[in-house]
N, C-alpha and C positions, 0 to 999 in steps of 0.2 A: 530353271526357266521360270520367270515372273509374268503375271498378268497384269496389265495396266488398263485404264480407261480414263478417255477424255473426250468430250463432245464439242460442238459448236465451235469449231476452230474458224468458220467463216472466211476461208481463204479467197482470194480474188486476183491471183496473179495473172489471169487472163482476162479480166474486165476491170471497170473503173468504178470499184466499190470500197473507198478508204473506210477503215472501221472506226479512226479516231473521231470521226463525227459523233460517235456513240458515247464518247468520254475518254478522258486521259488514260482510263485503265487498258484501253485498246491501243495505245499510242505503241507503234513498232511490235506489235503483238506477234507477228509471223517470226521474227528473229527470237524473240523471248521464248517462243514456244519450242523453236528447233533448239536453242541453247539448252533449255532444261530438260527436254526429250533426251538429247545426247548424252547428258549427265546421268539420267535415270535409266534408261532403257538400252538392253544390250542386244545383239543380234540374234539371239536365241529367245527373246521375249516376244509377247503378243501385247498388242494395244487394240482395245475395242473402242469404235468411235461411232456413238450412236447418234449421228444426223448433224445438218447444217455444216457439211463438209466444205462445199464450194458455192460461190455466187453465180456460177455459170449457169447460163439457160439451156445450153446445148451440151451434149457430152462431149464433144470436141474441144468446146471452149473449156472444159474443166481439165485438160490435159496438164496446162503448167500447175495446177493445184495438186494433182495425183502424183505429178512427177516430183514435185516439193516432198510429199509424203513418202513415196518410194524410196527416196534418197535417205530418209531417216532409217535408223536401226530397227530391227524388229519386223513381225509380220503385223499388218494392220487389217483389221475386219471391219468394214464399214457397214452401216445402215442409214436409212433414209431420214432426213429431217424435213420440217415443212418448207425450208428454203431450197431445197435440192432439186430444182426443175431440171436439171440436167439428167437425173435418174431416170433410167430406161429398164428395159427387160434384164434379167440375169444373164441370158445368152450375149446380148450385145454388150454388156459391160465386160464380161468375162473376156469375149472376142477382142474387145478394144484394148485391154490390158495386155492381152498376148501380142498383139500387133504393135502396141508401143513399149514392150517389154517391161511393164510394171509388174514386176515378178513378186512383190511382196504384199500385194493388195488382194483381199477376198470380199465378198459382199453377202449381206443377208438379205434375202427377198424369199419368203416363204420356205425357209429351209434352215437346217442345223448344221453346224460345222464342229468338228472336234479339234480340240487343242490340246496335244500331247502334254502330259501322259495320261490326265485323268479328268478333262474338263470337256464341256460341250456348250456351246453357244447358240442362242437363237434370238428372235426379236421381230419386231415391227415398229412402224413410225408411231402409232397411237393417234390420239387426236384430243382435242379439247373435252372436258367432262361436263356431265350434266348439272354440277354444281356452279359452271361458269356464268357469269351473268349474261354473257353474249351467247351462250348456247342457243341454237334455235332448231327447228325442225329438219332444216338442211343438215346441220351437224349431227343430228342423230343418226341419220343414214350413213355419214361417215364413220362415226363412232361404231356402229353395229359391223360395218364392213371391215374396220380395221381390229376389231376384236376377233373377227373370223380370221383375218391375216395372221394374228398372233396365235390362234390355235393351230393354224397350219404349219406354222414354225415350230410350235411346241410339239406338235405330232410326229413332225420330221425327226426333230432331235430325239424324242422318246424312242423312235425304232433304231437310232443309232447309239442310243445311251447303253453302256456296259454298267454292270454291278460296281458301284463305288464311284462312278462319275459324278462330279459336281455339276448341276444345270444352271447355267446363267442367262438371265433374259436381259436384251438390251431394248430400250423404249426411248424413243426421243421425247415425247411428251410426257410429263408426270402421269404414272399410272393410278394415282390416287389423288383425292381432293384436297384443297388447301388445309383443311382441318382433319386430315387423316380419314377421309371417307372413303369406304370400299367401293369399288368399280367392277365392271365386267373384265377388266385387265387383271386387277388384284385376284379375283375369284379364279381366273385361269392360271394365274401363277400358282396359287395355292394348290389347285386341282392337279397340276403337272409336277407338283413337288420340287419347283425351283427354289435354289438356295439363295440367289441374290439377283436382284434386279438393280441395273444402273439406267439412268435417265438424264436428259439435258434440258434445252430449251428454255430453262429459267436463268436469267441473268443477275449479275451483280448482288445486291443486298436482298432481292427477293427471294433468294434461296431459303432464308429463315422461315419462310412460310410454310415449307415442306419439310421441316424437322419432325412434325409430328405423323408418323407412318401408321397404316391402318392396323398393325398389330399383325398377328399370325406368325408364320415359320419363315417369311421371306425378309431377307435383309435388304434395305434399300439405301442406294447412294447417288446423290446429285453430282454430276460429273462435268457440268458445264465449264468450259476452258477459262472464262473469266472468273468464276466462282472458286476454281483450284489454282488461280493466279498463274495459268498456263503450265501448270506442272501435272503430268500425268499421275493418275492416282493408283497406286499398287493395290490390288484386290487380294 
């Protein structure tokens, strides 16, 4: 059983949001993603998807996108991105999946999930960081709130973690600054002995800005779909 990751598929089967307006690299990206996925991912594998799953504004409008993912091989564990306005409570999303027979999809929301045989995953959305030139007092409130949500998820994962389990964290926003500056997020990841953190949000060539990680014991990977050429990354 292999664990993969890919973020930011930006699916829009239920809305009018063509991604090719953002550049040729997004042309026919859903088909390319599906083709690559089927070549790499098996039915016993798991794919982590940290955010920007669907352009839908309401949960019901996200159904075609979730059905697209559900038809692909493997288990999918989704967490929230800044464009996932359809995202709602864990109970509502789980009930929605049951009602629509979306049997391969799970969600991270202040919780941890075990991935047999010996991994556990947790995570949160994150937010823009204090080193961002657009960071404001309003952003500080959300930054602190998201750090607390990450702590809740890490705490839940710690309670489920057995000896020898690898702990993996999913964040949508980068958890460290452009030059590798430490943050509340990176401090939490170190405190809870996370082995790997994956994140998205950063597109195209901008990924090179985040090659300098803050050090420590956590391994970081940028997994935005276009950065990976729409190929799920084996972890």
